[in-house]
C-alpha positions in Angstrom: 213.4 -22.3 -55.4 212.8 -18.8 -56.8 212.6 -15.6 -54.7 208.8 -15.6 -54.4 208.7 -19.2 -53.3 211.4 -18.5 -50.7 209.4 -15.5 -49.5 206.3 -17.8 -49.2 208.2 -20.3 -47.2 209.5 -17.5 -44.9 205.9 -16.3 -44.5 204.6 -19.8 -43.7 207.3 -20.2 -41.0 206.5 -16.8 -39.6 202.8 -17.6 -39.4 203.4 -20.9 -37.6 205.8 -19.2 -35.1 203.4 -16.3 -34.5 200.5 -18.8 -34.0 202.5 -20.9 -31.5 203.9 -17.9 -29.6 200.6 -16.2 -29.2 198.4 -19.3 -28.9 196.5 -18.2 -32.1 194.9 -20.0 -35.0 197.1 -19.8 -38.0 194.6 -17.6 -39.9 194.6 -15.0 -37.1 198.4 -15.1 -36.9 198.5 -14.5 -40.7 196.1 -11.5 -40.2 198.4 -10.0 -37.5 201.4 -10.3 -39.7 199.8 -8.8 -42.8 198.0 -6.0 -41.0 201.3 -4.9 -39.5 202.9 -4.8 -43.0 199.8 -3.0 -44.5 199.8 -0.4 -41.7 203.5 0.4 -42.0 203.1 0.5 -45.8 200.2 2.9 -45.7 197.5 0.6 -47.1 195.5 0.9 -43.9 195.6 2.4 -40.4 195.9 -0.1 -37.5 193.2 -2.7 -37.9 191.3 -4.4 -35.1 190.9 -8.1 -35.6 187.3 -9.3 -35.6 186.6 -12.4 -37.6 182.9 -12.7 -38.6 181.3 -14.4 -41.5 178.0 -15.7 -43.0 178.1 -18.3 -45.7 175.2 -18.9 -48.2 172.0 -16.9 -48.5 171.4 -13.9 -50.7 174.2 -11.8 -49.2 177.1 -13.8 -47.7 179.6 -11.6 -45.9 183.0 -11.9 -44.3 185.3 -9.4 -42.5 188.5 -10.1 -40.5 189.6 -6.7 -39.5 188.3 -3.1 -39.3 189.2 0.5 -38.4 187.5 3.8 -38.8 189.5 7.0 -39.3 187.0 9.5 -37.9 189.2 12.5 -38.7 189.1 11.8 -42.5 185.9 9.8 -42.6 187.6 6.7 -44.0 186.4 3.2 -43.1 188.8 0.3 -43.5 187.7 -3.3 -43.9 190.0 -6.3 -44.3 189.2 -9.8 -45.4 191.6 -12.8 -45.4 192.2 -15.4 -48.1 194.5 -17.7 -46.1 195.7 -21.0 -47.7 197.0 -23.7 -45.3 198.9 -25.7 -47.8 202.7 -26.0 -48.2 202.6 -24.9 -51.9 202.3 -21.4 -53.3 198.9 -21.1 -55.0 197.5 -18.7 -57.5 194.8 -16.1 -56.5 192.2 -16.4 -59.2 190.1 -13.3 -60.2 186.8 -15.0 -59.3 188.0 -15.8 -55.7 189.4 -12.4 -55.3 186.2 -10.7 -56.5 184.1 -12.9 -54.2 186.2 -12.1 -51.1 186.1 -8.3 -51.8 182.3 -8.5 -52.5 181.7 -10.3 -49.1 183.4 -7.3 -47.3 181.2 -4.8 -49.1 178.2 -7.0 -48.3 179.1 -6.7 -44.7 179.3 -2.9 -45.0 175.9 -2.7 -46.6 174.4 -5.0 -44.0 175.8 -3.0 -41.1 174.0 0.1 -42.2 170.6 -1.4 -41.2 169.4 -1.4 -37.6 167.8 -4.8 -38.1 171.3 -6.3 -38.7 172.8 -4.6 -35.7 170.0 -5.8 -33.4 170.5 -9.4 -34.6 174.1 -9.5 -33.2 175.2 -10.2 -29.7 176.7 -7.0 -28.2 179.8 -8.8 -26.9 180.6 -10.5 -30.3 183.5 -9.6 -32.5 181.0 -9.2 -35.4 179.1 -6.5 -33.4 182.4 -4.7 -32.7 183.0 -4.5 -36.5 179.4 -3.6 -37.5 178.4 -1.2 -34.7 180.9 1.6 -35.7 179.7 1.4 -39.3 176.1 1.8 -38.2 176.8 4.6 -35.7 179.1 6.6 -38.0 177.4 6.0 -41.3 176.7 9.8 -41.8 180.5 10.4 -41.3 181.8 7.7 -43.6 183.1 9.4 -46.7 185.1 6.6 -48.2 185.4 2.8 -47.8 188.8 1.1 -48.4 188.6 -2.7 -48.6 191.8 -4.7 -48.5 192.2 -8.4 -49.3 195.0 -10.2 -47.5 196.2 -13.3 -49.3 199.1 -15.7 -49.1 198.5 -16.7 -52.7 200.0 -15.1 -55.7 197.9 -12.7 -57.8 198.6 -13.5 -61.5 198.6 -9.9 -62.7 199.3 -7.1 -60.1 196.9 -4.2 -60.5 196.8 -0.8 -58.7 194.0 0.0 -56.3 190.6 0.1 -58.0 187.8 2.6 -57.6 184.6 0.7 -57.6 180.9 1.7 -57.8 179.6 3.6 -54.8 177.7 1.8 -52.1 175.0 3.9 -50.3 176.7 7.0 -51.8 180.1 6.0 -50.4 183.1 5.6 -52.9 184.8 2.2 -52.5 188.5 1.5 -53.2 189.6 -2.2 -53.4 193.2 -3.1 -52.7 194.9 -6.5 -52.7 197.9 -7.5 -50.6 199.1 -10.8 -52.0 202.2 -12.7 -51.1 204.2 -11.0 -53.9 203.4 -7.5 -52.6 204.0 -8.7 -49.0 207.5 -9.9 -50.1 208.2 -6.5 -51.8 207.2 -4.7 -48.6 209.5 -6.9 -46.5 212.4 -6.2 -48.9 211.8 -2.5 -49.0 212.5 -2.2 -45.2 212.0 1.4 -44.1 210.5 2.5 -47.5 207.0 1.6 -48.7 206.8 -0.6 -51.8 207.0 1.5 -55.0 203.8 2.7 -56.7 203.3 4.0 -60.2 201.0 7.0 -60.5 199.7 7.3 -64.0 199.0 11.0 -64.1 198.1 11.1 -67.8 195.4 8.5 -67.3 194.0 10.2 -64.2 194.1 13.8 -65.6 193.4 13.0 -69.2 196.9 14.1 -70.3 200.4 14.8 -69.0 200.5 17.7 -66.5 202.5 20.8 -67.5 205.7 21.2 -65.4 208.7 23.5 -65.1 212.1 22.0 -64.7 213.6 23.7 -61.7 217.1 22.3 -61.9 219.6 21.2 -64.5 220.4 17.5 -64.5 223.3 17.0 -62.1 223.4 13.3 -61.8 222.2 13.4 -58.2 218.6 14.6 -58.6 216.2 16.6 -60.8 213.5 18.9 -59.6 210.2 20.1 -61.1 207.4 22.5 -60.2 203.8 21.6 -61.0 200.4 23.1 -60.4 198.3 20.1 -59.6 194.5 20.4 -60.2 192.6 19.7 -57.0 190.5 17.0 -58.7 193.7 15.2 -59.8 195.3 15.3 -56.4 192.0 14.1 -54.8 191.8 11.2 -57.3 195.4 10.1 -56.7 195.1 10.2 -52.9 191.7 8.6 -53.1 193.2 5.6 -54.9 196.5 5.2 -53.0 195.7 6.8 -49.6 198.4 7.0 -47.0 200.8 4.9 -49.2 201.7 8.2 -50.9 202.8 9.8 -47.6 206.4 9.4 -46.5 206.4 7.2 -43.4 207.2 9.9 -40.8 204.4 12.1 -42.2 202.0 9.1 -42.4 202.6 8.2 -38.8 202.1 11.8 -37.7 198.8 12.1 -39.6 197.5 8.8 -38.4 198.3 9.6 -34.8 196.9 13.1 -34.3 196.2 15.3 -37.3 192.7 16.3 -38.2 191.4 17.6 -41.5 192.3 21.3 -41.5 189.2 23.5 -41.3 191.1 26.5 -42.7 192.0 24.6 -45.8 188.3 23.5 -46.2 187.2 27.1 -45.8 189.5 28.3 -48.6 188.3 25.5 -50.9 184.7 26.4 -50.2 184.8 30.2 -50.2 187.8 31.2 -52.4 188.9 28.1 -54.4 190.6 30.3 -57.1 192.9 31.7 -54.3 194.0 28.3 -53.0 197.3 28.3 -55.0 198.2 31.6 -53.5 197.2 30.9 -49.9 198.5 27.3 -49.5 202.1 26.3 -49.0 201.7 23.4 -51.4 203.4 20.0 -51.4 206.9 18.8 -51.2 207.3 15.4 -52.8 209.9 12.9 -54.0 210.1 10.2 -56.6 212.6 7.8 -58.0 211.6 8.6 -61.6 209.2 10.4 -63.9 208.0 9.9 -67.5 208.2 13.2 -69.4 206.3 14.1 -72.5 206.1 17.2 -74.8 202.6 18.6 -74.8 200.8 20.0 -77.9 201.7 23.6 -77.0 205.4 22.6 -76.7 205.5 22.6 -72.9 207.1 19.9 -70.9 204.7 17.6 -69.1 204.9 14.7 -66.5 202.9 11.7 -67.6 203.7 9.3 -64.7 205.6 9.4 -61.4 207.4 6.3 -60.1 207.5 5.9 -56.3 205.7 9.2 -55.5 206.1 10.2 -51.8 204.6 13.3 -50.3 207.0 14.4 -47.5 205.3 17.7 -46.6 201.7 18.6 -47.3 199.9 15.5 -46.1 197.3 17.6 -44.3 196.6 19.6 -47.5 196.2 16.3 -49.4 193.9 14.7 -46.9 191.8 17.8 -46.6 191.3 18.1 -50.4 190.1 14.5 -50.7 187.8 15.1 -47.7 186.4 18.2 -49.5 185.7 16.1 -52.5 184.1 13.2 -50.6 181.9 15.6 -48.6 180.6 16.8 -52.0 180.0 20.4 -51.0 183.3 21.9 -52.2 183.9 21.7 -55.9 187.6 21.5 -56.8 187.5 22.8 -60.4 189.2 26.1 -59.4 191.6 24.6 -56.9 195.3 24.1 -57.8 198.1 23.0 -55.6 201.7 23.8 -56.1 204.1 20.8 -55.9 207.8 20.7 -55.6 208.9 17.3 -56.9 212.5 16.1 -56.3 213.5 13.0 -58.4 216.1 11.1 -56.3 218.1 8.2 -57.6 217.0 4.9 -56.0 220.4 4.4 -54.4 220.0 7.7 -52.6 216.4 7.4 -51.5 217.1 6.0 -48.0 219.5 8.7 -47.2 218.0 11.8 -48.9 214.3 11.4 -48.5 214.3 11.4 -44.6 216.4 14.6 -44.7 214.0 16.3 -47.2 211.1 15.2 -44.9 212.9 16.6 -41.8 213.7 20.0 -43.4 210.4 20.4 -45.2 208.4 19.7 -42.0 210.4 22.2 -39.8 207.8 24.9 -40.3 205.0 22.6 -39.0 206.6 22.1 -35.6 206.7 18.3 -35.9 208.6 17.3 -32.8 211.6 14.9 -32.6 209.2 12.2 -31.4 207.6 12.3 -34.9 211.0 11.3 -36.3 211.5 8.9 -33.4 212.9 6.0 -35.5 216.1 8.0 -35.7 216.2 8.9 -32.0 219.4 8.0 -30.1 217.2 6.0 -27.7 216.7 3.4 -30.4 220.4 3.1 -31.1 221.0 2.6 -27.4 218.4 -0.2 -27.1 219.7 -1.8 -30.3 223.3 -1.8 -28.8 222.1 -3.4 -25.5 220.2 -6.0 -27.4 223.1 -7.2 -29.4 225.5 -7.2 -26.5 223.5 -8.4 -23.4 222.8 -12.1 -23.1 220.1 -13.4 -20.8 221.2 -15.7 -17.9 221.8 -19.3 -19.2 218.9 -21.7 -18.4 218.6 -25.4 -17.9 222.4 -26.1 -17.7 223.2 -24.2 -21.0 226.7 -22.7 -21.2 225.4 -19.4 -22.6 222.2 -17.5 -22.7 220.3 -16.3 -25.8 219.6 -12.6 -26.5 216.6 -10.4 -26.9 216.6 -8.7 -30.3 215.5 -5.1 -30.5 214.3 -4.3 -34.0 214.9 -0.6 -34.4 213.9 -0.6 -38.1 211.5 -2.9 -39.9 213.2 -6.0 -41.3 216.4 -5.9 -39.2 215.9 -9.4 -37.8 215.3 -11.0 -41.2 218.1 -9.0 -42.7 220.5 -10.7 -40.3 219.8 -14.0 -42.0 219.4 -12.8 -45.5 222.6 -14.2 -47.0 223.5 -16.8 -44.3 224.0 -20.4 -44.9 221.7 -23.0 -43.2 224.2 -23.5 -40.4 224.7 -19.8 -39.9 220.9 -19.2 -39.9 220.5 -21.9 -37.2 223.3 -20.3 -35.1 221.7 -16.8 -35.5 218.3 -18.1 -34.5 219.8 -19.8 -31.4 221.5 -16.6 -30.4 218.4 -14.5 -31.2 215.2 -16.6 -31.0 212.3 -15.4 -33.0 210.1 -15.4 -29.8 212.5 -12.9 -28.3 212.2 -10.2 -31.0 210.9 -6.8 -29.8 209.8 -4.3 -32.4 209.5 -0.6 -31.3 205.7 -0.5 -31.4 205.5 -3.5 -29.1 208.0 -1.9 -26.7 205.6 1.0 -26.5 202.7 -1.3 -25.8 204.6 -3.0 -23.0 205.6 0.2 -21.2 202.4 2.0 -21.6 200.5 -1.0 -20.2 202.7 -1.1 -17.1 202.3 2.7 -16.8 198.6 1.8 -16.3 197.3 3.3 -19.5 195.6 0.4 -21.2 193.1 2.8 -22.7 196.0 4.3 -24.8 197.3 0.8 -25.7 193.8 -0.1 -26.9 193.9 2.8 -29.4 196.3 0.5 -31.5 199.9 0.5 -32.3 200.6 3.9 -33.9 198.8 6.1 -31.4 200.3 4.1 -28.5 203.7 4.5 -30.0 203.3 8.3 -30.5 202.4 8.6 -26.8 205.4 6.5 -25.8 207.7 8.4 -28.2 206.7 11.8 -26.8 207.1 10.8 -23.2 210.4 9.0 -23.8 211.8 11.9 -25.8 211.1 14.2 -22.8 212.6 11.9 -20.2 215.6 11.1 -22.5 216.4 14.8 -22.6 216.0 15.1 -18.9 218.2 12.2 -18.0 219.7 9.8 -20.5 221.4 7.8 -17.8 218.0 6.4 -16.8 218.1 4.4 -20.0 220.7 1.9 -19.0 221.2 -1.9 -18.8 218.7 -2.2 -16.0 216.1 -0.4 -18.1 216.7 -2.7 -21.0 216.5 -5.8 -18.9 213.2 -4.6 -17.4 211.9 -4.0 -20.9 212.7 -7.6 -21.8 211.0 -8.8 -18.6 207.9 -6.8 -19.5 208.0 -8.3 -23.0 208.3 -11.8 -21.6 205.4 -11.3 -19.1 203.2 -9.7 -21.8 203.8 -12.5 -24.3 203.2 -15.2 -21.6 199.9 -13.5 -20.6 198.8 -13.2 -24.2 199.5 -16.9 -24.9 197.9 -18.0 -21.6 194.7 -16.1 -22.4 194.6 -17.4 -26.0 194.9 -21.0 -24.9 192.5 -20.8 -22.0 189.2 -22.6 -22.1 187.1 -19.6 -21.1 188.6 -17.6 -24.0 188.3 -20.4 -26.5 184.6 -20.6 -25.6 184.0 -16.9 -26.4 186.8 -15.5 -28.5 187.2 -11.8 -28.9 188.9 -8.7 -27.4 192.1 -10.6 -26.5 194.4 -7.6 -27.0 192.2 -5.5 -24.7 192.0 -8.2 -22.1 195.8 -8.6 -22.1 196.6 -4.9 -21.6 193.9 -4.3 -19.0 194.8 -7.5 -17.0 198.5 -6.4 -16.8 197.7 -2.8 -16.1 195.4 -3.9 -13.2 198.3 -6.1 -11.9 200.6 -3.1 -12.0 198.1 -0.9 -10.3 197.4 -3.6 -7.6 201.2 -3.8 -6.9 201.2 -0.1 -6.2 198.1 -0.4 -4.0 200.1 -3.0 -1.9 202.7 -0.3 -1.3 205.4 -1.7 -3.6 207.3 0.2 -6.3 206.8 -2.4 -9.1 207.0 -6.0 -10.0 210.4 -7.6 -9.4 211.5 -7.5 -13.0 214.9 -8.9 -12.1 213.2 -12.1 -10.9 211.7 -12.6 -14.4 215.0 -11.6 -16.1 217.1 -14.1 -14.0 214.9 -17.1 -14.8 213.6 -15.9 -18.2 210.2 -17.1 -17.0 207.1 -15.9 -15.1 207.2 -17.0 -11.4 204.6 -19.7 -10.7 202.8 -17.5 -8.1 202.4 -14.7 -10.7 201.1 -17.2 -13.2 198.5 -18.4 -10.8 197.6 -14.7 -10.1 197.1 -13.9 -13.8 195.2 -17.0 -14.5 192.7 -16.0 -11.9 192.6 -12.4 -12.8 192.3 -12.5 -16.6 188.8 -14.0 -17.0 187.4 -11.5 -14.5 188.9 -8.6 -16.4 187.6 -10.0 -19.7 184.1 -10.1 -18.2 184.4 -6.6 -16.7 185.4 -4.9 -20.0 182.6 -6.5 -21.8 180.1 -5.2 -19.2 180.0 -1.8 -20.8 177.8 1.1 -19.7 174.5 1.6 -21.5 175.9 4.5 -23.6 178.9 2.5 -24.8 177.7 -0.7 -26.4 180.9 -1.2 -28.4 183.5 -3.0 -26.2 186.5 -2.1 -28.5 185.6 1.6 -28.4 184.9 1.6 -24.7 188.3 0.1 -24.0 189.9 3.2 -25.6 188.3 5.5 -23.1 190.1 6.6 -19.9 186.7 6.1 -18.2 187.0 2.4 -18.9 190.4 2.1 -17.1 189.1 4.2 -14.2 186.2 1.8 -13.8 188.4 -1.3 -14.1 191.1 0.0 -11.8 188.6 0.5 -9.0 187.3 -3.0 -9.1 188.1 -5.6 -6.4 188.8 -8.8 -8.3 189.2 -12.1 -6.4 192.9 -12.9 -6.7 195.5 -14.8 -4.6 198.1 -13.0 -2.5 201.3 -12.0 -4.2 204.5 -13.2 -2.3 207.1 -10.7 -1.5 209.7 -12.1 -4.0 207.6 -11.1 -7.1 207.4 -7.4 -6.0 210.0 -4.7 -5.3 210.0 -2.3 -2.4 210.6 1.4 -3.0 214.0 1.3 -1.2 215.2 -1.6 -3.3 213.9 0.1 -6.5 215.8 3.2 -5.5 219.0 1.3 -5.0 218.7 -0.6 -8.3 218.0 2.7 -10.2 221.0 4.4 -8.6 223.3 1.5 -9.5 222.0 1.4 -13.1 222.6 5.1 -13.6 226.0 5.0 -12.1 227.0 2.0 -14.3 225.6 3.9 -17.4 227.8 6.9 -16.7 230.9 4.6 -16.6 229.7 2.9 -19.8 229.3 6.3 -21.5 232.8 7.3 -20.6 234.2 3.9 -21.9 232.1 4.1 -25.0 233.2 7.6 -25.9 236.9 6.7 -25.5 236.4 3.7 -27.8 234.6 5.8 -30.4 237.3 8.5 -30.2 240.0 5.9 -30.9 238.1 4.7 -34.0 237.8 8.3 -35.3 241.6 8.8 -35.4 242.0 7.2 -38.8 239.0 9.1 -40.4 239.1 12.4 -38.5 239.2 14.4 -41.7 236.2 12.5 -43.1 234.2 13.2 -39.9 235.2 16.8 -40.2 234.0 17.0 -43.8 230.7 15.4 -42.9 230.2 17.6 -39.9 231.1 20.8 -41.8 228.7 19.9 -44.7 225.9 19.6 -42.2 226.9 22.8 -40.3 227.4 20.8 -37.1 231.1 21.7 -36.5 231.8 23.9 -33.4 235.1 25.5 -32.4 235.7 22.9 -29.7 234.8 19.9 -31.8 237.0 21.3 -34.6 240.0 21.5 -32.2 239.3 18.0 -31.0 239.3 16.6 -34.5 242.6 18.4 -35.2 244.1 16.5 -32.2 242.6 13.2 -33.2 243.8 13.6 -36.8 247.4 13.4 -35.5 246.7 10.6 -33.0 246.5 12.9 -29.9 243.8 11.4 -27.6 244.4 13.9 -24.8 241.2 15.9 -25.2 240.0 18.3 -22.5 236.7 17.7 -20.8 235.0 20.5 -23.0 236.5 19.0 -26.1 235.2 15.5 -25.2 231.7 16.9 -24.5 231.8 18.7 -27.9 232.8 15.5 -29.6 230.1 13.5 -27.8 227.5 16.1 -29.0 228.9 16.0 -32.5 228.8 12.2 -32.7 225.1 12.1 -31.5 224.1 14.9 -34.0 225.7 13.0 -36.9 223.9 9.9 -35.9 220.6 11.8 -35.8 221.4 13.1 -39.3 221.8 9.6 -40.6 225.6 9.7 -40.7 226.9 7.8 -37.7 230.7 7.9 -37.5 231.0 4.1 -37.3 229.7 3.8 -40.8 232.1 6.3 -42.3 235.0 4.8 -44.3 
């Protein structure tokens, strides 16, 4: 079995597990898996699932997912080509073209009022079509992506197609081979080759800004505005380094000042704008006719600073009122060897973005909170169930691909042991953790805005509370998080399998978060602090009385969110409004009483919190002593790393001098200085436990 066939088998297994865990059809589970990969890779923003199709006739259509980026005027449509067979098949050009054409047919149809009026307001098809109709004057670009678990014979870059109703269309294919590459690339997006010579008509002049050192090369370029717009128009957010991409998707709008300069003083753009900072793993150089050095192509281009400039220039082109002939953008391009990309690029991103005041939450994947959650997940076993000698564990995936990496080189027996210890159904990714907590904080409107925006809200709030009191994030907090995950997953599956949902599918994700948020709100109305999360953790199951409660509540909530006000026909968009939650939270649904053992009083909650914080303080002391012992043999290496990053203080320097000679008798200030140094090194991507 070759690597691609093995990846196909893994995907097939993931689809079946996802379908079973969520009570989904396999095709919907496939969509969920691929849209997560596409979003993280930058092919799309978060897509909302809405399966609608019409076969036959003069204009057959199909769409499986949609999203509209109002800030940049980009509409995303996704269509699935899912094969249920056990064998890896080929994706033929005719089938690919037909699927992409069906998506553009849907776009064309949705522009007409007759089509909109022919749809049921509560149908998934209406939820996909109505935003197109209402925003048609704001749509500047259509990006269509085909998801397929077949193999495309010849991989091709994104294709710019003929305009539809004056809107440029870009087609992209995510087949099983590209999906496998994305999975292998973990934190980095899959590599793209930008053919500058083809786009610009020739290689672009550049100035070598450094001598070859073996570590990296750097170049300075003056990119024509048209070229930058064309490159970004084809590849979109895939060009943006992940932290910048998340930041843009979550909250950055097209910059009005940049647009004003393009419109009024395009020849001064180079002087006024800070330009771009970019990285690559390689470039193809050519000598131009005038003897200058030129860059013909860039391998694995990533813009780590200047995403707002890039998006604004494309917007200016798509609007069509701002010619780019006189616009040039300076670019500092650092060519980093592939083996150094994972270490160097995040640091370039962090330092380059300092001027823009991107908070630590924007770089939240490196936050110590994640390291803490990861540590608990590997150490804490759930209580054994059904006579088992040991309990399994909840796996917190701090970085994409960690769970799969744990089995990458394991034998069949080792894989089975790993999966018994960490069941697939008990994996928590960080965006899902955000979804759980924000739901039980009674903000289902934020959860309904999709994964990245929900995560940024959670990241900002958690970063603040982490700085205020790290001891709140203790074992109890982690166990509660796992209990929330268990309750959320159970509710999701219950709704998916219910007869009332099967009879009228749609808006499952919104129904789940609003149902559980109403439950949390109801518990507080009863005068309790929260649900009794320990009761769920202890049994690794949802109490029967709580199951009955949610089975009664969910269909009522589903009906309530579909009953939108007259000025908000689109259910999906209505659920994103705080007004929707305010309306749902005030409703008196018919539900059974909750027994005392499934809720927690304020006094009990206070005692549990106090115990958790006290235990965390003791754990911190023990952990620090263990780490200090481990540093003894590599104190000079730690010193060198800290000095290089300008993190060494007088107290941490004295502490390292003691540790270097085996003296563990550090004063309290020296211990505190070492604790700070260890945390800072971890944030810089150089944790002391990996130094050797």
